[in-house]
GULUMDO-823706 format. One record per residue (C-alpha): x, z, y negated; residue in three letters. Coordinates in steps of 0.001 Angstrom, whole numbers, padded with zeros to 6 digits, always signed. Layout:
N
XZYALA/...
***
This chain:
90
+011620+099946+035340MET/+012993+100328+031884ALA/+010787+100969+028911GLY/+008673+103776+030291TYR/+008549+107037+028392VAL/+010670+109595+030151GLY/+011730+107096+032764GLY/+008463+107538+034669ASN/+007752+104529+036759GLU/+004177+103611+037761PRO/+003022+104732+041221SER/+002999+102326+044112GLY/-000635+101269+043654SER/+000007+100176+040063LEU/+003218+098221+040555LYS/+001553+094844+041158PRO/-000240+095042+037866PHE/+002835+096029+035843VAL/+005265+093277+036956LYS/+006185+090876+034170LYS/+004727+087463+034522GLY/+002529+088370+037443ALA/-001240+088026+037313SER/-003636+088934+040070SER/-005683+085728+039730ALA/-002886+083224+039350GLY/-002659+080600+036608PRO/-005822+079500+034873LEU/-007170+076004+035302GLU/-006498+073534+032460LYS/-010209+073113+031452GLU/-010633+076900+031304LEU/-007545+077248+029117ARG/-008904+074589+026805LYS/-012248+076390+026546ARG/-010539+079669+025836LEU/-008454+078146+023089VAL/-011520+076548+021507LYS/-013532+079747+021751CYS/-011084+082385+020675PHE/-008134+080798+018853VAL/-010065+078337+016692TRP/-012862+080696+015900SER/-010318+083112+014445VAL/-008167+080442+012773ALA/-011080+078727+011137LEU/-013034+081785+010100TYR/-015117+081097+006961ALA/-013759+077595+006704GLU/-016868+076431+004926GLU/-015607+078077+001794THR/-012078+076656+001950TRP/-010752+073966-000329THR/-008402+072007+001863LEU/-005537+070065+000355ARG/-003593+067445+002285ARG/-000752+069885+003004SER/-003096+072510+004416GLU/-004864+069881+006538LYS/-001511+068731+007933LYS/-000625+072346+008737ARG/-003871+072895+010641LEU/-003367+069655+012585GLU/+000257+070627+013360ALA/-000782+074038+014562SER/-003436+072467+016774GLU/-000875+070141+018374MET/+001511+073059+018811TRP/-001170+074957+020760ILE/-001989+071957+022952TRP/+001695+071237+023585ARG/+002386+074874+024518ARG/-000597+074866+026829MET/+000531+071695+028595GLU/+004177+072889+028556ARG/+005354+069692+026870VAL/+008773+069996+025247LYS/+009598+068270+021954TRP/+012519+066593+023700THR/+010207+064921+026192ASP/+009294+062346+023493ARG/+005559+062315+024338ILE/+003255+061225+021511ARG/+000559+063591+020207ASN/-002188+061165+021283GLU/-000980+061338+024891ALA/-000947+065152+024825VAL/-004457+065307+023426GLY/-005894+062913+026055LYS/-004465+064737+029090SER/
***
């Protein structure tokens, strides 16, 4: 495996944990992914929002980033021509 210092590869017992794209538990359920996004992503993104003065452009940016996260989570491409309302409901 490339990228290891000195060319040292992990031992046989560690190989399953090092493979790219492999997880031991498999893909997460959709509801769990939604809860994780709400818990971790939005808590960081909206930290101290009570003190913000939001302008229209900033509000649009927050809404666009929210839709980007939901579309990425659902694996919806922009070329699929699916409206934001449909992505939010699924």
